[in-house]
C-alpha positions as CSV (number, residue, x, y, z in Angstrom):
1,M,1.2,22.7,19.3
2,S,-1.1,25.5,19.2
3,F,-1.3,28.9,21.2
4,D,-4.6,28.8,23.3
5,A,-5.9,32.3,24.0
6,R,-8.3,31.0,26.3
7,R,-5.8,29.2,29.0
8,P,-4.8,30.6,31.7
9,L,-3.4,34.0,32.4
10,D,-0.9,32.8,34.6
11,T,0.8,31.3,31.6
12,I,-0.4,33.6,28.5
13,T,-0.6,37.2,28.8
14,R,-3.0,39.4,28.1
15,A,-1.1,40.7,25.3
16,I,-0.5,38.0,23.8
17,A,-3.8,36.4,24.0
18,L,-4.8,39.9,22.6
19,A,-1.9,39.8,19.5
20,V,-3.8,36.0,19.0
21,M,-7.3,36.7,18.8
22,A,-6.5,39.4,17.0
23,A,-4.6,37.7,14.3
24,P,-4.8,37.8,11.6
25,S,-8.0,39.7,10.7
26,A,-6.7,42.6,13.2
27,A,-2.6,42.5,12.2
28,F,-2.6,44.5,8.8
29,A,-6.1,46.6,8.7
30,Q,-6.1,47.3,4.6
31,P,-7.9,46.1,1.9
32,D,-5.7,43.0,0.7
33,P,-3.5,41.3,3.0
34,L,0.1,40.9,2.2
35,P,0.0,36.4,3.0
36,A,4.0,37.2,3.8
37,A,3.2,39.1,6.7
38,E,0.4,36.9,7.7
39,D,2.6,34.0,7.4
40,R,5.1,35.3,9.8
41,L,2.2,36.8,11.7
42,Q,1.1,33.4,12.3
43,Q,4.5,31.7,12.9
44,L,5.3,34.1,15.6
45,V,2.5,32.9,17.3
46,A,3.3,29.1,17.0
47,E,6.5,29.8,18.3
48,I,5.2,32.0,21.5
49,G,3.2,29.5,21.9
50,E,4.7,26.7,22.3
51,I,7.6,28.4,23.9
52,Q,5.4,29.6,26.9
53,S,3.5,25.4,26.8
54,L,7.1,24.0,27.4
55,Q,8.9,26.7,29.2
56,G,6.7,28.7,30.7
57,G,5.8,32.5,30.2
58,N,8.4,34.8,31.6
59,S,11.2,32.2,29.4
60,P,14.4,33.9,28.2
61,D,13.6,32.4,24.6
62,L,10.4,34.6,24.4
63,M,12.3,37.4,23.6
64,E,13.6,37.5,20.2
65,P,9.5,36.1,18.9
66,L,8.4,38.7,21.2
67,I,10.3,41.9,19.7
68,A,9.3,40.5,16.1
69,L,5.9,40.3,16.8
70,G,5.6,44.1,18.1
71,V,8.2,45.0,15.5
72,L,5.3,43.5,13.1
73,Y,2.5,44.8,14.4
74,E,3.8,48.5,14.3
75,E,5.2,47.9,10.6
76,G,1.0,46.9,10.2
77,A,0.0,50.2,11.9
78,D,-1.8,48.4,14.9
79,Y,-0.5,50.3,18.0
80,E,-2.3,49.3,20.3
81,L,-1.1,45.5,20.1
82,A,2.6,46.2,19.4
83,L,2.1,49.0,22.3
84,A,1.2,45.7,24.6
85,V,3.6,42.9,23.2
86,V,6.1,46.1,24.2
87,E,5.6,46.0,27.3
88,E,5.3,42.4,27.4
89,T,8.5,41.9,26.2
90,T,10.0,44.3,28.9
91,R,8.9,42.2,31.4
92,I,10.3,39.5,30.2
93,I,13.6,41.3,29.9
94,K,12.8,43.0,33.4
95,I,13.1,39.4,34.4
96,N,16.0,37.9,32.7
97,R,18.4,40.3,32.4
98,G,17.7,42.8,35.2
99,L,16.4,46.5,34.8
100,H,17.7,49.3,33.9
101,T,19.7,47.9,30.5
102,L,20.0,49.0,27.1
103,D,17.5,45.6,26.2
104,E,14.9,47.2,28.0
105,A,16.4,50.8,26.9
106,Q,15.2,49.5,22.4
107,R,12.0,48.6,23.7
108,M,11.3,52.1,25.5
109,R,12.9,53.4,22.0
110,Q,9.9,51.3,19.6
111,A,7.0,52.8,22.5
112,I,8.6,55.9,21.5
113,R,7.7,55.8,17.7
114,I,4.7,54.3,18.0
115,E,3.3,56.4,20.7
116,R,4.4,59.1,17.7
117,A,2.5,57.2,15.5
118,R,-0.5,56.9,16.7
119,G,0.1,60.8,17.6
120,N,0.1,60.7,21.3
121,A,3.2,62.8,21.6
122,E,2.8,63.4,25.9
123,A,3.2,59.7,26.0
124,A,6.2,60.0,23.9
125,W,7.8,62.6,26.1
126,N,7.7,61.5,28.8
127,E,8.9,58.0,28.0
128,E,11.3,59.8,25.8
129,Q,12.8,61.3,29.3
130,Q,12.8,58.0,31.1
131,L,15.2,56.7,28.1
132,L,17.6,59.1,28.4
133,R,17.5,58.7,32.8
134,L,18.4,54.7,31.9
135,I,21.2,55.4,29.4
136,R,22.9,58.1,31.0
137,R,23.2,55.7,34.0
138,R,26.9,54.9,34.8
139,R,26.1,50.7,34.4
140,H,26.2,52.1,30.7
141,Q,29.1,54.1,30.4
142,A,30.9,51.7,28.1
143,D,27.8,50.7,26.2
144,A,28.4,51.9,22.4
145,R,24.2,51.5,22.1
146,V,24.2,54.4,24.1
147,V,25.5,56.9,20.9
148,P,22.5,56.1,17.8
149,M,20.0,56.7,20.9
150,L,21.7,60.4,21.8
151,H,21.8,60.9,18.3
152,E,18.6,60.2,17.4
153,I,16.7,62.2,20.3
154,A,18.6,65.4,18.3
155,D,17.7,64.4,15.4
156,Y,14.1,64.7,16.5
157,R,14.7,67.8,18.0
158,R,15.3,69.5,14.6
159,A,13.0,67.9,13.0
160,V,10.5,69.3,15.7
161,L,12.4,72.7,15.0
162,E,11.7,72.7,11.3
163,R,8.3,72.0,11.9
164,Y,8.1,74.8,14.0
165,L,10.0,77.4,11.7
166,A,7.4,75.4,8.6
167,G,4.6,77.6,11.0
168,E,3.1,74.5,12.8
169,F,3.0,74.3,16.4
170,P,4.2,70.6,17.6
171,P,3.1,69.6,20.9
172,E,6.3,69.0,21.8
173,I,7.0,73.2,21.9
174,V,5.1,72.5,25.1
175,L,6.2,69.7,26.7
176,G,9.4,70.7,26.4
177,C,8.8,74.1,27.4
178,Y,10.8,76.1,25.3
179,Y,9.3,79.3,25.6
180,S,11.2,79.5,29.5
181,E,13.2,81.4,29.9
182,W,14.7,83.4,33.2
183,E,12.2,86.4,34.4
184,Y,12.8,88.5,37.9
185,D,10.5,89.7,39.6
186,A,10.3,93.4,41.4
187,N,12.3,92.0,44.5
188,G,14.6,90.6,41.8
189,T,14.1,86.9,42.5
190,P,14.7,84.5,39.6
191,R,11.6,82.3,38.1
192,R,10.8,80.4,34.9
193,S,8.5,81.9,32.6
194,G,5.5,79.9,31.3
195,C,5.7,77.3,28.6
196,R,2.8,77.9,26.9
197,A,3.8,80.7,24.5
198,G,6.8,83.1,24.7
199,N,9.2,84.5,22.4
200,R,9.5,82.8,19.1
201,L,13.7,83.2,19.0
202,T,14.1,81.4,22.7
203,A,11.8,79.0,21.5
204,I,14.5,78.6,18.2
205,R,17.1,78.9,20.4
206,T,16.5,76.4,22.6
207,L,16.0,73.3,21.0
208,R,19.0,74.6,18.6
209,G,20.6,74.1,21.3
210,E,19.6,71.0,22.6
211,A,20.1,69.2,19.8
212,F,23.4,70.0,19.8
213,A,24.1,68.9,23.5
214,Y,22.8,65.6,22.5
215,D,24.8,65.1,19.8
216,S,27.7,66.8,21.9
217,E,27.2,64.0,24.6
218,A,27.2,61.3,22.3
219,E,30.7,62.3,21.0
220,A,31.8,62.7,24.2
221,F,30.9,59.4,25.3
222,I,32.7,58.1,21.9
223,G,35.8,59.7,22.9
224,R,35.8,58.1,26.7
225,L,35.7,55.2,25.0
226,E,38.4,55.4,22.3
227,R,40.7,57.2,25.6
228,W,39.4,53.8,27.7
229,I,40.7,51.8,24.8
230,E,43.9,53.2,24.0
231,L,45.4,53.9,27.2
232,P,45.9,52.0,30.4
233,C,42.7,52.0,32.5
234,A,43.3,53.7,36.1
235,K,42.4,51.2,39.1
236,P,41.5,53.1,42.0
237,A,43.3,52.4,45.6
238,A,42.0,50.4,47.8
239,A,38.1,51.6,49.4
240,P,38.0,54.8,51.5
241,S,37.9,53.2,55.5
242,T,35.4,54.5,57.6
243,V,36.5,54.4,60.5
244,E,38.1,58.0,60.5
245,R,35.7,60.5,61.5
246,R,34.3,62.6,59.1
247,S,31.4,64.9,58.8
248,E,28.1,63.7,57.0
249,R,28.9,65.7,54.1
250,A,32.7,65.6,54.0
251,E,32.2,61.0,54.1
252,R,29.6,61.6,51.6
253,E,32.0,63.7,49.4
254,H,34.3,60.9,49.3
255,L,32.6,57.9,48.8
256,Q,31.0,59.7,45.8
257,A,34.6,59.9,45.0
258,Y,35.1,57.0,45.5
259,F,32.7,55.5,43.8
260,R,33.2,58.0,40.5
261,A,36.6,56.4,40.3
262,V,35.9,52.8,40.8
263,S,32.6,53.6,37.9
264,D,35.3,54.1,35.4
265,Y,37.8,52.2,35.7
266,A,34.7,49.4,35.7
267,G,34.0,51.5,32.4
268,C,37.2,51.4,31.2
269,T,37.9,47.6,31.9
270,Q,34.6,47.1,29.9
271,A,35.3,48.4,26.9
272,K,39.5,47.2,26.5
273,Y,36.7,43.9,27.4
274,E,34.4,44.8,23.8
275,H,37.0,45.6,22.2
276,A,39.1,42.9,22.3
277,V,36.4,40.9,21.5
278,S,35.6,42.7,18.4
279,L,39.3,42.3,17.5
280,E,39.2,38.2,18.1
281,A,42.2,38.6,20.8
282,S,44.3,35.3,22.3
283,A,42.1,32.9,24.9
284,Q,44.8,34.3,27.4
285,E,44.2,38.2,26.5
286,L,40.7,37.7,26.7
287,S,40.5,36.0,30.3
288,Q,42.4,38.3,32.1
289,L,40.7,41.1,30.6
290,D,37.4,39.3,31.6
291,S,38.9,39.1,35.0
292,D,39.5,42.7,35.6
293,R,36.1,43.8,34.0
294,N,34.2,41.1,36.4
295,A,36.4,42.3,39.5
296,A,35.4,46.0,38.8
297,A,31.8,45.4,38.2
298,T,31.5,43.3,41.6
299,E,33.7,46.4,43.4
300,L,31.1,48.6,41.7
301,T,28.0,47.0,42.6
302,A,29.3,47.5,46.3
303,Q,29.9,50.5,46.5
304,A,26.7,51.7,45.4
305,A,25.1,49.6,47.5
306,L,27.7,51.3,50.1
307,Y,26.5,54.7,49.9
308,N,22.8,53.5,49.5
309,E,22.8,52.4,52.6
310,R,24.6,55.2,54.5
311,F,23.1,58.2,52.1
312,G,20.1,56.7,50.0
313,R,19.3,56.8,46.5
């Protein structure tokens, strides 16, 4: 079944319609397009069209071919189409797997690469800041996929530093405000200095420090996973009572402490389960670990809802 870009937009998104209309002539702006790339492009377009026709435009089965299509456009330097496909893939990921998942984070990494390749440093920087906020969510503290993302960001900071030391002025120097340092006015009030000019040594030191910090964060992540795998998970006591009269500050701190304990327990049970799966543990052991992690995840969700209801986000 062919993939027709003229179908209504409620079943075929604008991004994919653009991709189809561009295939194959605009997919690879080269004098002699590679037949294999053209063939693969046509196969993906046909596969996407068939899935949309049979299952609808929000089917989870669209994710894999869309990801492949986005990579194909990225490799062919057709960045606008690549970003459009990334956006559509992200939309389907959110519908089927929820918000703020590491599947979404992987697409953010791709968007960052594309924005840098097309010379849009500010868009890449802003996307990277959102990526950092996403992967630092406590729900991902047991997912080892976070580690290469942190190392990747550290490596890019070092690449920016190398360019700066070589005499370039990468836009990230301003975007990251690496010249900025604390200054004091006549009254002794501290304030940050400007981002566009300043001490070269400050920028160098700050970039090096930031790269080191991201690598250290990744290593700490690995260390936490190893401890969770090796040691028993510390299951928190019963949920804190809300009957006892406390000040709002004390109540907030009480709930925060319990939330952190539940979050650590959930991370630990998740790490143990994933490790047991990798070792092909017995069905009985996997069943118990799966039960533990599901119970912990349920309690974590409940505590997050309770805290947000009581104090807001």
